[in-house]
C-alpha positions as CSV (number, residue, x, y, z in Angstrom):
1,M,-13.7,29.0,-10.4
2,Y,-14.4,25.6,-11.1
3,Y,-18.2,26.2,-11.3
4,L,-17.6,29.3,-14.0
5,R,-15.5,26.8,-16.0
6,L,-17.9,24.4,-16.3
7,V,-20.6,27.4,-17.5
8,L,-18.0,28.5,-19.7
9,L,-17.4,24.8,-21.3
10,Y,-21.2,24.2,-21.7
11,L,-21.6,27.9,-23.1
12,F,-18.9,26.8,-25.9
13,L,-20.5,23.2,-26.3
14,A,-24.1,25.0,-27.3
15,V,-21.9,27.3,-29.6
16,I,-20.2,24.2,-31.1
17,G,-23.5,22.7,-31.2
18,F,-25.3,25.5,-33.2
19,V,-22.7,25.9,-35.7
20,L,-22.4,22.0,-36.9
21,A,-26.2,22.2,-37.1
22,W,-25.7,25.1,-39.0
23,F,-24.0,23.8,-41.6
24,N,-25.9,20.6,-41.3
25,A,-23.4,18.4,-39.6
26,P,-24.6,14.7,-38.9
27,T,-26.2,14.2,-35.6
28,W,-23.2,11.5,-34.7
29,V,-20.6,14.2,-35.4
30,I,-22.5,16.6,-32.9
31,V,-22.7,14.1,-29.9
32,V,-18.9,12.9,-31.0
33,V,-17.7,16.8,-30.3
34,F,-19.9,16.8,-27.0
35,V,-18.3,13.3,-25.7
36,V,-15.0,14.2,-26.3
37,A,-15.0,18.0,-25.0
38,V,-16.7,16.4,-21.3
39,A,-14.3,13.5,-21.4
40,A,-11.5,15.9,-21.5
41,V,-12.8,17.7,-18.7
42,I,-13.0,14.8,-16.4
43,Y,-9.7,13.4,-17.5
44,N,-8.1,16.3,-16.7
45,N,-10.0,16.3,-13.8
46,V,-9.2,12.7,-12.5
47,L,-5.2,13.5,-13.7
48,V,-5.2,16.3,-10.9
49,M,-6.6,14.2,-8.1
50,Y,-4.3,11.2,-8.9
51,L,-1.1,12.1,-10.5
52,S,-0.5,15.8,-10.2
53,N,2.8,17.0,-7.9
54,D,1.1,20.7,-7.7
55,A,-0.4,20.5,-4.5
56,K,-2.1,23.8,-4.6
57,K,-4.2,22.7,-7.8
58,I,-5.5,19.1,-6.1
59,E,-6.4,21.3,-2.8
60,R,-8.2,23.8,-5.8
61,A,-9.9,20.8,-7.3
62,M,-10.8,18.9,-4.3
63,R,-12.5,22.2,-2.8
64,N,-14.4,22.1,-5.7
65,Q,-15.9,18.9,-5.1
66,R,-15.7,18.6,-1.3
67,R,-19.2,17.3,-1.6
68,N,-17.5,13.9,-1.8
69,P,-16.5,12.5,1.4
70,L,-12.9,11.0,0.4
71,F,-11.9,14.6,-0.6
72,A,-13.6,16.0,2.3
73,H,-12.2,14.0,4.7
74,V,-8.6,14.9,3.4
75,L,-9.8,18.7,3.7
76,A,-10.9,17.7,7.4
77,V,-7.5,16.1,8.1
78,K,-5.6,19.5,6.6
79,E,-7.8,22.0,8.5
80,G,-10.4,20.7,10.8
81,T,-11.0,19.1,14.1
82,L,-10.8,15.3,14.9
83,E,-14.6,15.4,14.8
84,D,-14.6,16.8,11.5
85,E,-12.2,14.0,10.3
86,L,-14.5,11.4,12.1
87,K,-17.6,13.2,10.3
88,E,-16.3,12.4,6.8
89,I,-15.0,9.0,7.8
90,D,-18.5,8.1,8.7
91,R,-19.8,9.5,5.3
92,I,-17.3,7.4,3.3
93,I,-18.2,4.5,5.4
94,V,-22.2,5.1,4.5
95,K,-21.5,6.1,0.7
96,Y,-19.1,3.4,-0.2
97,K,-19.5,-0.3,-0.1
98,Q,-16.3,-1.9,-0.9
99,P,-15.4,-4.3,2.0
100,D,-11.2,-3.1,1.7
101,L,-12.1,0.5,1.7
102,R,-14.7,0.6,4.5
103,N,-11.9,-1.5,6.8
104,S,-9.4,1.1,6.0
105,F,-11.3,3.7,6.9
106,E,-12.8,1.7,9.9
107,F,-8.7,1.6,10.6
108,L,-8.1,4.8,10.4
109,R,-11.6,6.0,12.7
110,N,-9.8,3.7,15.5
111,Y,-6.6,4.7,15.2
112,R,-7.6,8.2,15.8
113,L,-9.5,7.4,18.5
114,G,-6.3,5.5,19.9
115,Q,-8.4,2.4,20.0
116,Y,-5.5,0.4,18.7
117,E,-6.9,-3.2,19.3
118,N,-9.9,-2.4,17.1
119,A,-7.8,-0.7,14.3
120,I,-5.6,-3.7,14.1
121,K,-8.7,-5.9,13.8
122,F,-9.6,-4.0,11.1
123,A,-6.3,-4.0,9.4
124,K,-6.9,-7.6,9.3
125,E,-10.1,-7.5,7.4
126,I,-8.3,-5.8,3.9
127,K,-7.8,-8.5,1.4
128,R,-6.4,-6.1,-1.6
129,E,-2.6,-4.9,-2.2
130,P,-1.4,-2.8,-1.4
131,S,-3.6,-1.6,1.0
132,R,-3.5,-4.8,3.1
133,S,0.4,-4.9,3.0
134,Y,0.4,-1.1,4.2
135,H,-2.6,-1.3,6.9
136,L,-1.3,-4.7,8.2
137,A,2.7,-3.0,8.7
138,L,1.2,0.0,10.3
139,A,-1.0,-2.5,12.6
140,D,2.5,-3.9,13.8
141,V,3.8,-0.6,14.0
142,L,1.1,-0.4,17.1
143,Q,2.3,-3.3,18.5
144,K,5.5,-2.0,18.5
145,N,7.0,-4.9,16.0
146,Y,9.0,-2.6,14.2
147,K,11.0,-5.2,12.5
148,K,7.9,-6.7,11.0
149,A,6.4,-3.7,10.3
150,R,9.8,-3.3,8.1
151,S,9.2,-6.3,6.4
152,Y,6.8,-5.8,3.8
153,S,7.2,-4.9,0.5
154,F,5.2,-2.0,-1.1
155,D,5.1,-1.0,-4.8
156,Q,4.5,2.8,-3.9
157,A,7.5,3.9,-2.5
158,W,5.5,6.5,-0.3
159,M,4.2,3.5,1.9
160,A,7.5,2.7,3.2
161,H,8.6,5.9,4.4
162,A,4.9,6.5,5.9
163,V,5.3,3.4,7.9
164,E,9.0,4.8,9.0
165,A,7.5,8.0,10.1
166,E,5.0,6.0,12.0
167,I,7.5,4.0,13.8
168,A,9.7,7.4,14.5
169,L,6.7,8.6,15.9
170,Q,6.0,5.6,18.4
171,L,9.4,6.2,19.3
172,K,8.9,9.9,19.6
173,N,12.4,10.9,17.0
174,L,11.3,13.9,15.9
175,E,14.0,14.3,13.0
176,N,13.6,11.1,12.0
177,Y,9.6,11.4,11.6
178,K,10.2,14.9,9.6
179,K,12.8,12.9,7.5
180,H,10.0,10.0,6.6
181,M,7.2,12.4,6.4
182,Q,9.0,14.5,3.8
183,L,10.1,11.9,1.7
184,A,6.6,10.3,2.0
185,I,5.3,13.5,0.4
186,D,8.0,13.3,-2.3
187,E,7.0,10.3,-3.4
188,S,3.3,10.8,-3.4
189,K,1.0,12.1,-6.2
190,G,-2.6,13.8,-6.5
191,M,-4.8,12.9,-3.4
192,Q,-2.3,11.1,-1.5
193,L,0.3,13.8,-1.6
194,L,-2.0,16.4,0.0
195,L,-3.7,13.7,2.5
196,N,0.2,13.1,3.7
197,Q,0.9,16.9,3.4
198,A,-2.1,17.5,5.8
199,T,-1.6,14.4,8.4
200,F,2.7,16.0,8.5
201,E,1.4,19.1,9.4
202,K,-1.0,18.1,12.1
203,E,1.1,15.1,13.8
204,L,4.0,18.0,13.6
205,K,1.6,20.3,15.7
206,A,0.5,17.8,18.1
207,F,4.1,16.3,18.4
208,K,4.9,19.7,19.5
209,V,2.1,20.8,21.8
210,G,2.4,17.5,23.3
211,G,5.8,18.4,24.2
212,K,7.5,15.5,22.4
213,K,11.1,16.3,21.7
């Protein structure tokens, strides 16, 4: 569907360009029309990826662009194996050079592998907020320092609930986990919403399979 829309867009632009040329419109007018149309498509896609509350629409947009490892990682969390997740994390680290992004995914890789000491080291390397406080809080949870984990201030409400959910998971408190993960989902948007939703589903399944009640 995504590629069909692109084809239709290009056909529409070609028709508009032909009509404008037929009426001897200035070249700059034709260029502006093309730029505005393409920008509108890109802008709409960005809105869906980062600001939408519609999980189905977000997932559809990600599937259309799953060659991007950031989106492919979310889909791997949703429906793949641990190996699938790690593969996409590796692709992200290779593709993106921003230190904070790489450190956050190194944290995630070590967390998913149960290598908590390494995860904590990468959390401490993150410099920019709110990612730094969020990952440091998760690192404190891994060290069972729950009071400190709750002491951080987050400018995104979902982060506080996600930290509380991880605390509940450590304490094997299923009801608290479900409560705070649902709140984290409700407070997030775009790609983060789908990631929180996928994490909730996967961790809840692991919780039950592991016999934790």
